[in-house]
C-alpha positions as CSV (number, residue, x, y, z in Angstrom):
1,M,60.4,38.3,38.2
2,K,57.0,39.8,39.2
3,L,54.0,37.6,38.4
4,Q,52.5,40.2,36.0
5,A,55.8,40.3,34.0
6,M,56.0,36.5,33.9
7,V,52.4,36.3,32.5
8,L,53.3,38.9,29.8
9,V,56.4,37.1,28.9
10,A,54.6,33.7,28.7
11,T,51.8,35.2,26.7
12,S,54.2,36.8,24.2
13,M,56.0,33.5,23.8
14,F,52.7,31.8,23.1
15,L,51.6,34.3,20.6
16,A,55.0,34.0,18.8
17,I,54.5,30.3,18.2
18,P,53.3,29.8,14.6
19,A,50.6,27.3,13.8
20,A,51.9,23.9,13.0
21,A,52.4,23.1,9.4
22,D,49.6,21.1,7.9
23,D,51.0,19.0,5.0
24,R,47.6,17.4,4.4
25,L,46.1,20.9,3.9
26,R,48.9,21.8,1.6
27,Q,48.4,18.7,-0.4
28,A,44.6,19.3,-0.8
29,I,45.3,22.8,-2.1
30,A,48.0,21.6,-4.5
31,D,46.0,18.6,-5.7
32,P,46.4,18.5,-9.5
33,D,42.8,17.3,-9.8
34,R,41.6,20.6,-8.4
35,P,40.2,22.8,-11.3
36,A,42.9,25.1,-12.7
37,E,40.6,28.1,-12.8
38,Q,39.9,27.7,-9.1
39,A,43.6,27.3,-8.2
40,E,44.3,30.6,-10.0
41,R,42.2,32.3,-7.3
42,D,44.6,31.1,-4.5
43,Q,46.7,34.3,-4.8
44,F,43.7,36.3,-3.7
45,R,41.9,34.0,-1.4
46,N,44.9,32.5,0.5
47,P,43.2,29.2,1.4
48,Y,46.1,27.7,3.4
49,E,46.6,30.7,5.5
50,T,42.9,31.4,5.9
51,L,42.0,27.8,7.1
52,Q,45.1,27.7,9.3
53,F,43.9,31.0,10.9
54,F,40.5,29.4,11.7
55,G,42.3,26.4,13.3
56,I,41.0,23.6,11.0
57,R,42.2,20.1,11.6
58,P,41.5,17.0,9.5
59,D,39.5,15.2,12.2
60,M,36.9,18.0,12.6
61,S,33.2,18.2,11.9
62,V,33.0,21.2,9.7
63,V,29.8,23.0,8.3
64,E,30.3,25.1,5.2
65,L,27.5,27.6,4.8
66,S,26.3,28.4,1.3
67,P,29.3,26.9,-0.6
68,G,28.0,28.0,-4.0
69,G,30.0,26.6,-6.8
70,G,32.2,24.7,-4.3
71,W,35.5,26.7,-4.4
72,Y,36.3,25.9,-0.8
73,T,34.6,22.5,-1.0
74,E,37.3,21.5,-3.4
75,I,39.8,21.9,-0.6
76,L,37.7,20.9,2.4
77,G,36.2,17.7,1.0
78,P,39.6,15.9,0.3
79,Y,41.1,17.4,3.5
80,L,38.4,16.0,5.7
81,R,37.6,12.9,3.8
82,D,39.4,10.3,5.9
83,E,39.2,11.5,9.5
84,G,36.6,14.3,9.5
85,Q,33.1,15.2,8.2
86,L,32.1,18.0,5.9
87,I,28.5,19.3,6.1
88,A,27.6,21.4,3.1
89,A,24.6,23.7,3.9
90,H,23.6,24.6,0.3
91,W,20.7,26.6,-1.2
92,N,17.2,25.2,-0.9
93,L,15.7,24.2,-4.2
94,D,12.1,23.6,-3.0
95,G,9.5,26.1,-3.9
96,E,8.3,27.9,-7.0
97,N,10.5,31.0,-7.0
98,V,13.9,29.4,-7.0
99,P,16.3,31.2,-9.4
100,D,17.4,29.1,-12.3
101,F,21.1,29.7,-11.6
102,Y,20.5,28.3,-8.0
103,R,19.3,25.1,-9.6
104,R,22.1,25.0,-12.1
105,I,24.9,25.7,-9.6
106,R,23.6,23.4,-6.9
107,G,23.1,20.7,-9.5
108,E,26.6,21.0,-10.7
109,Y,27.8,21.0,-7.1
110,E,25.9,17.7,-6.3
111,A,27.4,16.1,-9.4
112,R,30.9,16.9,-8.4
113,I,30.7,15.8,-4.8
114,A,29.2,12.5,-5.9
115,D,32.8,11.4,-6.4
116,T,33.2,10.0,-2.8
117,E,36.6,8.6,-3.6
118,R,37.9,12.2,-3.9
119,Y,35.5,14.1,-1.6
120,G,34.5,11.6,1.0
121,N,30.9,11.4,2.2
122,I,29.9,15.0,2.3
123,E,26.5,15.5,4.0
124,L,24.5,17.9,1.8
125,I,21.6,19.7,3.5
126,S,19.4,22.6,2.5
127,F,19.9,25.9,4.3
128,D,17.4,28.8,3.7
129,P,17.1,31.2,6.7
130,P,14.9,32.1,8.4
131,D,12.9,28.9,7.6
132,L,15.5,26.2,7.1
133,V,18.2,26.7,9.7
134,D,18.9,23.2,11.1
135,L,22.6,22.6,10.6
136,G,22.8,19.4,12.6
137,S,22.5,18.1,16.1
138,P,23.0,20.8,18.7
139,A,26.6,21.2,19.8
140,S,27.9,18.7,17.2
141,A,30.3,20.8,15.0
142,D,33.8,22.0,15.6
143,L,33.8,24.6,13.0
144,V,31.4,26.6,10.9
145,L,32.7,28.4,7.9
146,T,31.4,30.9,5.3
147,F,33.0,32.8,2.5
148,R,31.8,35.9,0.7
149,N,28.1,35.3,1.7
150,V,27.3,38.0,4.3
151,H,26.0,40.6,1.8
152,G,23.3,38.2,0.7
153,W,22.1,37.6,4.2
154,K,22.2,41.3,4.9
155,R,20.0,41.9,1.8
156,A,17.5,39.3,3.0
157,D,17.7,40.5,6.6
158,T,18.6,37.0,7.8
159,F,22.1,37.3,9.0
160,R,20.9,37.1,12.7
161,D,19.2,33.9,11.8
162,V,22.5,32.6,10.3
163,A,24.3,33.5,13.5
164,R,21.8,31.6,15.7
165,A,22.0,28.5,13.5
166,A,25.8,28.5,13.6
167,H,25.7,29.1,17.4
168,A,23.3,26.2,17.9
169,V,25.3,23.6,15.9
170,L,28.7,24.5,17.3
171,K,30.2,22.8,20.4
172,P,31.1,25.1,23.3
173,G,34.3,26.9,22.3
174,G,33.6,26.0,18.7
175,V,34.7,28.4,15.9
176,F,32.7,30.5,13.4
177,G,35.1,31.5,10.6
178,L,34.0,34.2,8.3
179,V,35.4,36.0,5.2
180,S,33.5,38.8,3.5
181,H,33.8,41.8,1.2
182,R,34.8,44.9,3.4
183,L,33.1,48.2,3.2
184,P,35.3,51.0,4.6
185,E,33.8,52.2,7.9
186,D,33.6,55.8,6.5
187,H,31.5,54.6,3.5
188,E,27.7,54.7,3.9
189,Q,26.3,51.2,4.2
190,D,23.5,50.3,1.8
191,P,20.9,48.6,4.1
192,E,20.6,45.9,1.4
193,A,24.3,45.6,0.7
194,R,23.6,45.7,-3.1
195,S,27.3,46.5,-3.7
196,G,28.3,43.2,-2.0
197,Y,30.3,45.1,0.6
198,V,29.5,45.3,4.4
199,H,30.9,47.0,7.4
200,Q,33.1,44.7,9.5
201,S,31.8,46.5,12.6
202,W,28.2,45.5,11.8
203,V,29.2,41.8,11.4
204,V,31.0,41.8,14.7
205,G,28.1,43.5,16.4
206,V,25.6,41.0,15.2
207,L,27.6,38.0,16.1
208,E,28.7,39.2,19.5
209,S,25.0,40.0,20.3
210,E,24.2,36.3,19.4
211,G,26.6,34.5,21.8
212,F,29.9,34.7,20.0
213,R,33.1,36.4,21.0
214,L,35.6,37.8,18.4
215,V,38.9,36.1,19.0
216,E,40.9,37.7,16.2
217,A,40.6,39.7,13.0
218,S,43.1,39.0,10.3
219,E,44.3,40.9,7.2
220,I,45.1,37.7,5.4
221,N,42.6,38.6,2.6
222,A,43.0,42.4,2.6
223,N,43.5,44.3,-0.6
224,S,44.3,48.0,-0.2
225,A,43.8,48.6,-3.9
226,D,40.1,48.0,-3.7
227,T,38.2,51.2,-3.2
228,A,34.8,49.5,-2.8
229,D,33.0,52.2,-4.9
230,Y,32.3,50.7,-8.3
231,P,29.1,51.1,-10.3
232,N,28.6,47.3,-10.4
233,G,29.7,46.7,-6.9
234,V,32.2,44.0,-6.0
235,W,31.4,42.1,-9.1
236,T,33.3,44.8,-11.1
237,L,36.5,43.1,-9.8
238,L,37.7,39.5,-10.4
239,P,36.5,37.0,-10.8
240,G,33.2,38.5,-12.2
241,L,34.9,41.4,-14.0
242,R,31.5,43.1,-14.8
243,V,33.3,46.2,-16.1
244,P,31.1,49.3,-16.9
245,E,30.8,49.9,-20.7
246,G,33.6,52.1,-22.0
247,E,36.0,51.4,-19.1
248,D,39.3,49.6,-19.2
249,A,38.9,46.0,-18.0
250,E,42.6,45.7,-17.3
251,H,42.4,48.5,-14.7
252,Y,40.0,46.3,-12.7
253,R,41.9,43.1,-13.4
254,A,45.0,44.7,-12.0
255,I,43.2,45.5,-8.7
256,G,42.5,41.7,-8.2
257,E,39.7,40.5,-6.0
258,S,38.0,42.5,-3.3
259,D,39.3,43.7,0.0
260,R,38.1,41.2,2.6
261,F,37.9,40.9,6.4
262,T,38.7,37.6,7.9
263,L,37.1,37.0,11.4
264,K,37.4,34.2,13.9
265,F,34.7,33.9,16.5
266,V,34.2,31.4,19.3
267,K,30.9,30.2,20.8
268,R,30.6,31.5,24.3
C-alpha cells in the first residue's frame, strides 16, 4: 500500500473512533440535586455531547467565562470537584453603574456555589473586559468555555479582549470551546448584535487572528427551525419566550431554543 493511502486509512480509522464514554459526566448531568427547570433544557443544550466535543476530563483546570445563572456550573462544578478545578469568571460588581440584575444573579450564584460538598472549591473571579481580563496564571488552564455570551461582547466591542484573555490563560494546545446563537451568513449583522445572534464566520475570524486555530465546528446545538428574525431577537424563543403582543406563544415554544454554532479552537 502506498504511503499516502496508508495515511488516509489511518486517519479515517482515527476519526471513526468515538470519544470514550464518561460516566462521571453522565452522573453530573443526571444528578437529582440539579434543578429540574435546568435539566429540562438538556434537550436543547445537549450538555453531554457538547462537553465531550470540547474534550473535557475530570482532572482539568477549566475556566467558565460569564457563567450567568450557572446552568453549566451545575454540571461542571460536581464533575471537576474531586480531581480538577473550575474557575468561574463572573460579572464584576464594583462600580456605580452595575445593573441590579447583575447583582441579583451573581449573588444567587455565589450562594449556590458556597455548597463546597456539592460543587467543590470553585474559584470565583471578576471578569469585565477590557479592564478586568486576568483569568489566572499564564498557560495554567486546560480548557476555557463560554456559552451564549458572544453577542454581549460584540455589543460592547470587547470580544477581541476576551479572545486575548482566553489565549493568555490557556496552556499551549489548550482548548477554547464556544457556543453561541447563530445568525445565518446571508442575514445582515447588526454591529451591536442586539438580536443576540452573530455570524459564525465573524467569531472564527476574530479568534484565528488572536492566536487560535479552529479544530472543528459541530452541529450538536443546531436548530433548523430557528429563523433568527424575531422582533424581540433570540429572547423570543425559549427559555425567555418574550413573545410579541398578539402572537401565539405556542408557535415559539414549538421552535425550542435558538440555532447555535458549537466551535472548538486550540491555542497555537
